[in-house]
TIBA-720121 format. One line per field, with one value per residue: residue number from 1; residue in three letters; x, y, z of N, C-alpha, C in turn. Coordinates in steps of 0.05 Angstrom, whole numbers. Layout:
<pts>
num = NUM/...;
residu = ALA/...;
nxx = X/...;
nyy = Y/...;
nzz = Z/...;
caxx = X/...;
cayy = Y/...;
cazz = Z/...;
cxx = X/...;
cyy = Y/...;
czz = Z/...;
</pts>
This chain:
<pts>
num = 1/2/3/4/5/6/7/8/9/10/11/12/13/14/15/16/17/18/19/20/21/22/23/24/25/26/27/28/29/30/31/32/33/34/35/36/37/38/39/40/41/42/43/44/45/46/47/48/49/50/51/52/53/54/55/56/57/58/59/60/61/62/63/64/65/66/67/68/69/70/71/72/73/74/75/76/77/78/79/80/81/82/83/84/85/86/87/88/89/90/91/92/93/94/95/96/97/98/99/100/101/102/103/104/105/106/107/108/109/110/111/112/113/114/115/116/117/118/119/120/121/122/123/124/125/126/127/128/129/130/131/132/133/134/135/136/137/138/139/140/141/142/143/144/145/146/147/148/149/150/151/152/153/154/155/156/157/158/159/160/161/162/163/164/165/166/167/168/169/170/171/172/173/174/175/176/177/178/179/180/181/182/183/184/185/186/187/188/189/190/191/192/193/194/195/196/197/198/199/200/201/202/203/204/205/206/207/208/209/210/211/212/213/214/215/216/217/218/219/220/221/222/223/224/225/226/227/228/229/230/231/232/233/234/235/236/237/238/239/240/241/242/243/244/245/246/247/248/249/250/251/252/253/254/255/256/257/258/259/260/261/262/263/264/265/266/267/268/269/270/271/272/273/274/275/276/277/278/279/280/281/282/283/284/285/286/287/288/289/290/291/292/293/294/295/296/297/298/299/300/301/302/303/304/305/306/307/308/309/310/311;
residu = MET/SER/ALA/ARG/VAL/THR/ALA/LEU/LEU/ARG/THR/SER/LEU/PHE/GLY/ARG/TRP/ARG/ARG/GLY/ARG/PRO/ALA/ASP/GLY/ASP/SER/ARG/GLY/ALA/ALA/ALA/GLU/VAL/VAL/LEU/GLN/LEU/ALA/VAL/LEU/LEU/GLN/ALA/GLY/ILE/ALA/PRO/ALA/ARG/ALA/TRP/GLN/HIS/LEU/ALA/ASP/GLY/GLY/ASP/GLU/THR/ALA/ARG/ALA/VAL/VAL/ALA/GLU/VAL/THR/ARG/GLY/VAL/ALA/LEU/ALA/ASP/ALA/VAL/ALA/ALA/ARG/GLY/ASP/GLU/TRP/ARG/GLU/VAL/GLY/ALA/ALA/TRP/HIS/VAL/ALA/SER/THR/VAL/GLY/ALA/PRO/LEU/ALA/LEU/SER/LEU/ARG/SER/ILE/ALA/ALA/ALA/LEU/ARG/ASP/ALA/ARG/GLU/ALA/ALA/ASP/GLU/VAL/ARG/VAL/ALA/LEU/ALA/GLU/PRO/ALA/GLY/THR/ALA/ARG/LEU/MET/SER/TRP/LEU/PRO/LEU/VAL/ALA/VAL/GLY/LEU/GLY/VAL/ALA/LEU/GLY/PHE/ASP/THR/LEU/ARG/VAL/LEU/LEU/THR/ASN/PRO/ILE/GLY/ILE/VAL/CYS/LEU/VAL/ALA/GLY/ALA/GLY/LEU/ILE/PHE/ALA/ALA/HIS/ARG/TRP/THR/ARG/ALA/LEU/VAL/LEU/LYS/ALA/ARG/ARG/THR/SER/GLY/VAL/PRO/GLY/ILE/ASP/ALA/GLU/LEU/VAL/ALA/ILE/GLY/LEU/SER/GLY/GLY/ALA/SER/ILE/ASP/ARG/ALA/ARG/SER/ILE/VAL/GLN/THR/ALA/THR/GLY/ARG/GLU/ARG/ASP/ASP/ALA/VAL/GLU/THR/VAL/LEU/THR/LEU/SER/SER/THR/ALA/GLY/VAL/PRO/ALA/VAL/GLU/LEU/LEU/ARG/ALA/SER/ALA/THR/LEU/ALA/ARG/HIS/ARG/ALA/ARG/THR/GLU/GLY/ARG/LEU/ARG/ALA/ALA/VAL/LEU/SER/SER/ARG/LEU/LEU/LEU/PRO/LEU/GLY/VAL/CYS/THR/LEU/PRO/ALA/PHE/LEU/LEU/LEU/GLY/VAL/ALA/PRO/MET/LEU/LEU/SER/VAL/LEU/SER/SER/THR/SER/LEU/THR/LEU;
nxx = -1529/-1522/-1473/-1439/-1443/-1421/-1368/-1351/-1356/-1319/-1271/-1270/-1269/-1223/-1184/-1190/-1176/-1122/-1102/-1109/-1148/-1199/-1190/-1220/-1281/-1273/-1306/-1301/-1272/-1309/-1353/-1330/-1320/-1372/-1395/-1363/-1376/-1430/-1424/-1402/-1443/-1484/-1460/-1462/-1513/-1554/-1612/-1616/-1644/-1648/-1595/-1579/-1610/-1585/-1536/-1555/-1576/-1529/-1510/-1494/-1498/-1509/-1532/-1578/-1605/-1615/-1648/-1691/-1709/-1723/-1764/-1803/-1818/-1783/-1741/-1689/-1638/-1642/-1647/-1597/-1564/-1581/-1553/-1509/-1445/-1396/-1433/-1470/-1446/-1444/-1499/-1512/-1483/-1511/-1561/-1549/-1529/-1574/-1611/-1591/-1582/-1533/-1483/-1493/-1461/-1408/-1405/-1409/-1363/-1324/-1336/-1326/-1270/-1255/-1271/-1238/-1187/-1190/-1195/-1144/-1111/-1126/-1110/-1054/-1042/-1058/-1021/-974/-981/-981/-931/-910/-955/-960/-911/-918/-962/-938/-898/-929/-943/-899/-892/-922/-893/-847/-864/-872/-819/-793/-815/-796/-742/-738/-754/-799/-845/-901/-924/-908/-933/-987/-995/-961/-966/-941/-929/-981/-998/-963/-981/-1034/-1024/-990/-1024/-1062/-1031/-1018/-1068/-1080/-1039/-1054/-1103/-1087/-1050/-1085/-1120/-1085/-1070/-1120/-1132/-1092/-1109/-1154/-1206/-1237/-1285/-1293/-1242/-1246/-1296/-1340/-1324/-1322/-1376/-1400/-1375/-1398/-1451/-1443/-1424/-1470/-1495/-1517/-1522/-1473/-1493/-1540/-1519/-1489/-1531/-1560/-1523/-1517/-1568/-1568/-1527/-1532/-1495/-1457/-1432/-1369/-1308/-1261/-1283/-1311/-1269/-1245/-1286/-1290/-1240/-1247/-1288/-1264/-1219/-1244/-1250/-1270/-1302/-1304/-1260/-1223/-1246/-1245/-1190/-1178/-1204/-1173/-1124/-1139/-1146/-1094/-1069/-1093/-1073/-1018/-1020/-1038/-994/-958/-982/-975/-919/-911/-937/-902/-865/-899/-920/-882/-893/-936/-906/-862/-887/-924/-917/-862/-857/-896/-870/-828/-857/-885/-847/-792/-795/-825/-786/-743/-769/-778/-726/-709/-745/-732/-680/-687/-714/-674/-637;
nyy = 2583/2562/2586/2562/2509/2513/2529/2483/2444/2463/2458/2402/2384/2408/2384/2331/2339/2351/2302/2274/2262/2213/2164/2166/2132/2100/2067/2062/2108/2148/2136/2144/2199/2222/2203/2226/2280/2277/2265/2312/2349/2327/2332/2386/2394/2385/2351/2281/2267/2317/2329/2293/2316/2365/2348/2325/2369/2393/2366/2313/2248/2199/2217/2241/2196/2169/2206/2205/2153/2154/2191/2160/2129/2091/2065/2103/2080/2032/2054/2076/2030/2004/2026/1996/1960/1989/2020/1988/1975/2025/2034/1993/2010/2057/2037/2006/2046/2079/2045/2031/2079/2105/2157/2186/2218/2210/2155/2152/2178/2141/2099/2124/2131/2077/2062/2097/2078/2027/2041/2066/2022/1989/2022/2022/1968/1966/2001/1974/1929/1948/1952/1897/1874/1908/1897/1843/1845/1873/1838/1797/1810/1800/1756/1773/1818/1793/1770/1816/1834/1794/1803/1854/1844/1820/1768/1717/1715/1721/1696/1644/1631/1634/1601/1556/1489/1471/1521/1542/1509/1527/1580/1574/1546/1583/1629/1608/1600/1653/1674/1641/1658/1711/1704/1674/1708/1751/1726/1715/1767/1789/1755/1770/1821/1816/1832/1834/1861/1911/1911/1890/1912/1889/1889/1944/1956/1927/1954/2004/1990/1975/2023/2052/2035/1985/1915/1862/1816/1837/1876/1845/1816/1857/1875/1829/1826/1873/1866/1815/1775/1720/1711/1742/1710/1736/1780/1754/1732/1778/1798/1757/1761/1812/1802/1764/1792/1834/1886/1945/1933/1964/1996/1956/1928/1968/1974/1923/1925/1964/1937/1895/1921/1940/1890/1871/1907/1895/1841/1850/1875/1833/1797/1825/1822/1767/1759/1778/1737/1694/1710/1695/1644/1641/1668/1635/1586/1597/1648/1650/1600/1614/1656/1630/1597/1634/1671/1652/1600/1609/1641/1605/1566/1597/1608/1555/1542/1580/1563/1511/1522/1549/1509;
nzz = 2420/2367/2353/2388/2371/2319/2332/2360/2320/2282/2311/2318/2264/2245/2275/2257/2203/2207/2224/2179/2122/2106/2055/1989/1982/2025/2073/2128/2142/2125/2158/2209/2207/2203/2250/2289/2282/2296/2351/2370/2360/2392/2442/2447/2462/2427/2403/2385/2336/2313/2307/2266/2226/2219/2196/2150/2124/2114/2071/2074/2051/2077/2124/2103/2084/2132/2159/2124/2131/2186/2184/2159/2201/2221/2272/2302/2313/2282/2231/2224/2227/2181/2140/2126/2125/2166/2190/2214/2262/2286/2290/2326/2371/2382/2394/2440/2476/2479/2502/2553/2575/2571/2564/2504/2469/2487/2479/2423/2409/2426/2391/2342/2347/2346/2294/2265/2279/2257/2203/2194/2204/2161/2119/2126/2116/2062/2039/2050/2019/1968/1939/1932/1906/1861/1835/1823/1788/1746/1729/1711/1660/1630/1593/1548/1534/1517/1469/1437/1438/1409/1358/1349/1345/1297/1289/1265/1300/1309/1264/1271/1320/1305/1260/1257/1280/1328/1349/1357/1398/1437/1442/1461/1510/1535/1540/1574/1620/1632/1645/1689/1724/1733/1760/1804/1829/1841/1878/1920/1936/1951/1994/2029/2040/2070/2116/2180/2198/2249/2292/2360/2370/2396/2449/2459/2454/2496/2538/2533/2547/2601/2622/2624/2669/2668/2686/2680/2655/2631/2598/2562/2539/2514/2476/2445/2423/2393/2356/2335/2339/2366/2433/2446/2454/2472/2499/2539/2568/2589/2621/2658/2682/2705/2742/2775/2795/2818/2797/2761/2698/2652/2636/2628/2586/2545/2540/2522/2472/2447/2445/2412/2363/2354/2349/2303/2266/2267/2249/2198/2175/2177/2142/2095/2091/2085/2037/1998/1990/1976/1928/1893/1877/1835/1798/1787/1774/1734/1705/1686/1656/1617/1593/1568/1532/1500/1484/1479/1455/1405/1378/1372/1340/1296/1278/1267/1227/1186/1176/1157/1110/1082/1075;
caxx = -1525/-1511/-1445/-1424/-1442/-1402/-1341/-1344/-1352/-1294/-1249/-1269/-1261/-1195/-1168/-1190/-1161/-1094/-1095/-1111/-1176/-1201/-1189/-1246/-1293/-1267/-1330/-1294/-1266/-1333/-1369/-1317/-1323/-1399/-1400/-1350/-1392/-1453/-1417/-1398/-1470/-1498/-1446/-1470/-1540/-1574/-1626/-1605/-1657/-1641/-1567/-1579/-1621/-1564/-1517/-1569/-1577/-1502/-1504/-1484/-1517/-1517/-1551/-1603/-1619/-1624/-1670/-1714/-1719/-1736/-1790/-1822/-1826/-1763/-1726/-1664/-1616/-1646/-1642/-1568/-1553/-1589/-1535/-1490/-1417/-1390/-1456/-1483/-1434/-1454/-1527/-1511/-1474/-1533/-1582/-1540/-1528/-1601/-1626/-1582/-1580/-1505/-1479/-1491/-1439/-1383/-1406/-1403/-1334/-1308/-1340/-1311/-1242/-1251/-1273/-1214/-1165/-1194/-1188/-1116/-1099/-1131/-1093/-1026/-1040/-1060/-996/-953/-986/-979/-907/-909/-977/-954/-890/-930/-978/-920/-884/-948/-944/-873/-894/-931/-870/-829/-874/-865/-790/-786/-822/-778/-715/-739/-763/-826/-858/-930/-932/-904/-954/-1014/-997/-946/-980/-928/-933/-1008/-999/-949/-998/-1056/-1013/-980/-1046/-1074/-1014/-1020/-1094/-1077/-1022/-1070/-1123/-1072/-1040/-1107/-1129/-1065/-1072/-1146/-1130/-1075/-1123/-1179/-1212/-1258/-1300/-1278/-1231/-1252/-1321/-1358/-1315/-1330/-1405/-1405/-1366/-1419/-1473/-1436/-1422/-1497/-1505/-1529/-1507/-1458/-1511/-1559/-1503/-1484/-1556/-1567/-1504/-1524/-1592/-1562/-1508/-1539/-1472/-1454/-1413/-1341/-1291/-1243/-1299/-1317/-1245/-1241/-1307/-1282/-1218/-1258/-1303/-1245/-1202/-1261/-1244/-1290/-1296/-1306/-1233/-1210/-1258/-1234/-1162/-1178/-1211/-1149/-1104/-1148/-1141/-1065/-1062/-1102/-1054/-994/-1025/-1039/-966/-946/-993/-962/-892/-913/-946/-880/-854/-920/-924/-862/-904/-947/-885/-846/-903/-941/-907/-837/-863/-910/-850/-814/-875/-893/-825/-768/-802/-830/-762/-729/-783/-774/-699/-708/-760/-717/-656/-695/-720/-649/-624;
cayy = 2554/2557/2594/2541/2485/2520/2527/2455/2429/2472/2445/2373/2379/2416/2362/2308/2346/2349/2274/2262/2255/2186/2160/2164/2105/2085/2069/2066/2136/2164/2132/2157/2228/2230/2196/2246/2304/2273/2267/2341/2361/2318/2344/2414/2395/2382/2326/2263/2270/2343/2328/2281/2334/2384/2336/2322/2396/2400/2351/2286/2229/2180/2231/2244/2170/2163/2224/2195/2128/2162/2204/2139/2115/2072/2073/2116/2060/2014/2069/2079/2004/1996/2038/1976/1960/1998/2033/1969/1977/2050/2030/1976/2027/2076/2021/1999/2070/2089/2026/2031/2107/2114/2182/2180/2232/2196/2129/2155/2184/2116/2084/2138/2124/2050/2063/2110/2060/2006/2052/2070/1996/1980/2038/2012/1943/1972/2012/1953/1910/1961/1946/1869/1870/1922/1883/1818/1852/1881/1814/1779/1818/1795/1739/1789/1835/1775/1768/1841/1835/1777/1816/1877/1834/1810/1740/1714/1703/1720/1676/1617/1626/1633/1582/1531/1472/1473/1549/1545/1497/1545/1603/1566/1540/1608/1645/1596/1605/1681/1676/1628/1675/1735/1695/1666/1733/1766/1712/1719/1795/1792/1741/1786/1846/1809/1845/1820/1881/1930/1895/1898/1927/1878/1898/1971/1957/1919/1975/2024/1981/1977/2051/2063/2025/1958/1893/1849/1799/1853/1889/1824/1810/1879/1875/1807/1834/1895/1858/1789/1758/1705/1723/1742/1697/1756/1796/1737/1730/1803/1799/1738/1774/1834/1790/1751/1812/1853/1913/1953/1920/1983/2003/1931/1923/1987/1967/1899/1934/1977/1916/1880/1937/1939/1864/1870/1923/1879/1818/1860/1879/1807/1786/1838/1812/1740/1761/1782/1711/1677/1718/1682/1619/1644/1677/1612/1564/1606/1670/1643/1582/1628/1672/1611/1588/1655/1688/1638/1578/1618/1650/1581/1554/1614/1603/1528/1543/1594/1547/1488/1533/1555/1484;
cazz = 2415/2340/2353/2402/2353/2298/2343/2366/2295/2270/2326/2312/2236/2241/2287/2239/2179/2213/2226/2152/2114/2096/2026/1976/1981/2050/2089/2156/2145/2123/2182/2232/2204/2210/2278/2306/2280/2313/2379/2376/2361/2416/2465/2448/2472/2406/2404/2365/2310/2302/2299/2240/2207/2213/2178/2125/2112/2105/2046/2079/2039/2097/2142/2089/2084/2159/2164/2109/2145/2211/2177/2153/2226/2229/2296/2294/2313/2260/2207/2222/2221/2154/2120/2118/2132/2193/2202/2232/2288/2297/2298/2350/2394/2387/2407/2467/2492/2484/2519/2581/2584/2572/2550/2475/2456/2494/2466/2395/2406/2428/2366/2321/2351/2337/2265/2254/2282/2237/2176/2193/2201/2133/2101/2129/2101/2034/2030/2051/1998/1942/1925/1921/1887/1836/1822/1812/1764/1724/1720/1697/1631/1618/1569/1525/1526/1502/1441/1424/1435/1387/1333/1345/1337/1269/1287/1255/1323/1306/1244/1284/1340/1293/1238/1263/1300/1354/1358/1366/1424/1455/1446/1479/1536/1547/1547/1597/1643/1639/1659/1715/1740/1742/1780/1828/1842/1852/1901/1942/1946/1965/2019/2047/2047/2083/2141/2195/2212/2266/2314/2387/2371/2416/2475/2461/2458/2523/2555/2532/2563/2629/2630/2629/2694/2665/2696/2659/2639/2615/2577/2542/2525/2496/2454/2427/2409/2375/2335/2324/2340/2391/2452/2438/2474/2484/2518/2562/2583/2603/2641/2679/2697/2721/2764/2793/2808/2832/2787/2740/2672/2630/2626/2618/2559/2526/2536/2505/2445/2435/2439/2388/2339/2350/2339/2275/2250/2265/2232/2170/2165/2173/2118/2073/2088/2075/2009/1980/1983/1964/1900/1876/1867/1808/1780/1779/1763/1711/1688/1672/1634/1595/1579/1550/1511/1482/1476/1471/1437/1377/1365/1364/1318/1273/1268/1255/1202/1166/1170/1140/1084/1069/1067;
cxx = -1512/-1481/-1428/-1421/-1421/-1373/-1332/-1339/-1325/-1270/-1247/-1259/-1233/-1177/-1167/-1174/-1131/-1085/-1096/-1139/-1176/-1200/-1217/-1255/-1287/-1290/-1323/-1287/-1290/-1350/-1357/-1321/-1351/-1405/-1387/-1366/-1417/-1447/-1413/-1425/-1485/-1486/-1454/-1499/-1562/-1586/-1616/-1618/-1650/-1612/-1564/-1589/-1601/-1544/-1529/-1570/-1550/-1493/-1494/-1506/-1527/-1538/-1578/-1619/-1630/-1649/-1695/-1726/-1735/-1763/-1811/-1829/-1806/-1748/-1699/-1641/-1618/-1640/-1612/-1556/-1559/-1571/-1513/-1462/-1414/-1414/-1472/-1472/-1442/-1483/-1529/-1503/-1497/-1555/-1574/-1541/-1556/-1616/-1618/-1579/-1552/-1503/-1474/-1467/-1412/-1382/-1399/-1374/-1317/-1311/-1325/-1281/-1236/-1252/-1248/-1190/-1166/-1187/-1158/-1101/-1102/-1113/-1064/-1023/-1041/-1034/-974/-956/-982/-955/-906/-931/-971/-932/-900/-946/-960/-906/-903/-950/-918/-875/-903/-909/-850/-838/-867/-835/-781/-792/-803/-750/-715/-747/-792/-844/-888/-939/-929/-926/-981/-1017/-983/-961/-967/-931/-961/-1011/-985/-966/-1021/-1046/-1003/-1002/-1060/-1058/-1015/-1046/-1092/-1060/-1037/-1089/-1109/-1062/-1062/-1118/-1111/-1067/-1098/-1145/-1114/-1090/-1148/-1182/-1235/-1274/-1282/-1268/-1238/-1279/-1340/-1350/-1323/-1360/-1413/-1397/-1386/-1443/-1467/-1433/-1449/-1510/-1517/-1510/-1492/-1476/-1530/-1543/-1497/-1508/-1564/-1549/-1510/-1548/-1586/-1545/-1517/-1516/-1472/-1434/-1384/-1325/-1272/-1258/-1304/-1293/-1240/-1261/-1301/-1260/-1229/-1273/-1284/-1228/-1218/-1255/-1265/-1282/-1294/-1278/-1218/-1221/-1247/-1205/-1160/-1185/-1187/-1128/-1113/-1142/-1111/-1057/-1070/-1083/-1028/-997/-1027/-1012/-953/-956/-980/-933/-892/-921/-923/-867/-874/-924/-903/-873/-917/-926/-869/-862/-917/-927/-881/-841/-877/-890/-835/-831/-881/-870/-802/-774/-808/-805/-745/-741/-779/-746/-697/-722/-745/-692/-664/-702/-694/-635/-640;
cyy = 2548/2564/2573/2516/2490/2517/2499/2439/2437/2459/2416/2369/2387/2395/2338/2314/2344/2320/2261/2254/2227/2186/2158/2136/2089/2088/2073/2096/2154/2161/2146/2187/2237/2225/2217/2272/2301/2276/2296/2355/2353/2330/2373/2417/2392/2354/2308/2267/2296/2344/2315/2300/2356/2373/2332/2348/2404/2384/2323/2266/2208/2192/2235/2218/2163/2180/2214/2171/2135/2175/2183/2122/2094/2082/2083/2097/2041/2029/2072/2052/1995/2008/2018/1980/1969/2012/2014/1971/2004/2048/2013/1993/2046/2061/2015/2023/2080/2071/2028/2059/2117/2140/2177/2193/2217/2168/2131/2163/2159/2099/2097/2132/2096/2048/2075/2092/2037/2016/2055/2043/1985/1996/2029/1986/1948/1983/1991/1933/1922/1953/1917/1864/1883/1907/1857/1824/1859/1856/1796/1786/1812/1777/1755/1808/1818/1772/1793/1844/1818/1789/1839/1868/1822/1781/1739/1702/1700/1699/1648/1611/1622/1611/1555/1515/1473/1501/1554/1532/1515/1570/1596/1561/1566/1626/1634/1601/1634/1685/1664/1645/1699/1726/1688/1690/1749/1753/1716/1747/1800/1778/1757/1812/1841/1824/1831/1841/1900/1914/1907/1912/1916/1887/1927/1973/1948/1940/1998/2016/1982/2005/2064/2052/1997/1937/1879/1831/1815/1867/1869/1818/1832/1880/1852/1813/1854/1885/1832/1770/1742/1719/1720/1730/1717/1773/1779/1734/1755/1805/1780/1749/1796/1823/1777/1771/1832/1882/1919/1942/1940/1989/1979/1925/1942/1982/1942/1906/1947/1957/1900/1895/1938/1912/1860/1885/1907/1855/1826/1864/1853/1794/1798/1828/1784/1740/1763/1756/1693/1685/1706/1656/1623/1654/1654/1591/1572/1626/1662/1622/1595/1645/1654/1603/1609/1672/1672/1617/1588/1628/1626/1568/1570/1610/1576/1528/1557/1578/1524/1498/1539/1530/1472;
czz = 2388/2339/2366/2385/2331/2308/2348/2340/2281/2284/2319/2283/2231/2252/2269/2214/2184/2215/2198/2145/2104/2066/2015/1976/2006/2069/2118/2160/2144/2148/2206/2231/2213/2240/2296/2305/2297/2342/2387/2378/2386/2442/2468/2457/2452/2408/2381/2337/2297/2292/2271/2219/2199/2193/2150/2110/2102/2080/2050/2069/2060/2116/2128/2088/2111/2166/2149/2121/2170/2205/2170/2177/2235/2253/2287/2292/2289/2233/2203/2214/2193/2133/2111/2129/2161/2206/2219/2260/2302/2306/2324/2374/2401/2402/2436/2486/2499/2503/2548/2592/2587/2557/2520/2462/2462/2480/2436/2390/2408/2402/2343/2323/2340/2307/2252/2256/2261/2209/2173/2190/2172/2114/2102/2114/2071/2023/2030/2028/1970/1926/1915/1901/1860/1821/1809/1787/1740/1712/1704/1667/1617/1593/1544/1515/1510/1473/1426/1419/1412/1360/1328/1336/1310/1267/1278/1276/1319/1286/1256/1304/1328/1272/1243/1284/1327/1366/1369/1394/1445/1462/1465/1507/1550/1556/1572/1622/1651/1655/1687/1734/1751/1764/1806/1844/1855/1878/1925/1954/1961/1992/2039/2056/2064/2109/2154/2212/2228/2290/2342/2391/2393/2444/2480/2467/2486/2543/2556/2549/2593/2639/2635/2654/2692/2678/2673/2642/2621/2592/2555/2526/2505/2472/2435/2411/2387/2351/2321/2324/2367/2409/2443/2461/2488/2505/2543/2580/2600/2626/2664/2695/2715/2745/2784/2809/2824/2823/2766/2713/2649/2618/2616/2590/2538/2520/2518/2476/2432/2428/2415/2363/2333/2339/2310/2256/2246/2247/2203/2159/2160/2148/2093/2069/2076/2045/1990/1971/1969/1935/1881/1864/1839/1788/1769/1765/1737/1693/1673/1650/1611/1579/1559/1527/1491/1471/1464/1450/1409/1363/1356/1340/1292/1261/1255/1228/1180/1157/1152/1112/1068/1058/1043;
</pts>
């Protein structure tokens, strides 16, 4: 048995390594990795509690926390969900599969695929946002560069900004505009990076419930209990289509979940494209005026001051 487990784990881990390891700190990638390992262990015939113990013995912190919770008498699904973030979805899938008697290994594989797709979509959005966000951050420091440039060219920029009444006004206004530009840019980038959990996860959970032989109403009720969410309109539309057409709902639900993840990926790319143009707003409204106030205005005041002294 141990040899078979080792071979299965090596196959699973090698396949995941070829697809690319998750970035550090990416909870979706970490969850997908552990869930996939669990699916392999369960498929090898290992009991769920023992599978978590194997992962804990291997040094996985999440598995250690789950094992500790289970030792204290917490239900396994609740212990998994308590880990936070995407683990709530894993715990919900575990609860649904255990309740209806669906194949747990196959259920976890589908959840791992959903988590992996969500991570890849988030990675694509992060990469698409890197260039416009980096350019905006670089441009936001342009006013301070202008101050240094004025000093390097021999203008009395610092004295004007710190002692001249008009220069002090320019300094305060320019610093305020720089701060506003940083906050504005950060808000735009965070809005473009926003995520809404794992797309299509409710459809995946209902599909798990139906695959265990539960009726549609019971599957929906179990999923609502496990997630604490209201019914998903997209899931209801698929279930209505299944009932009207007289076809099994499981494949329709999984296709809907796949489509939801594809749509989320596309919307993320569109947000990144829109961000490039929206970042021009803080640049034009805040950064360029700050450049004039901190760079150009002190140089002009310095020239006028030296000219008046000469006269």
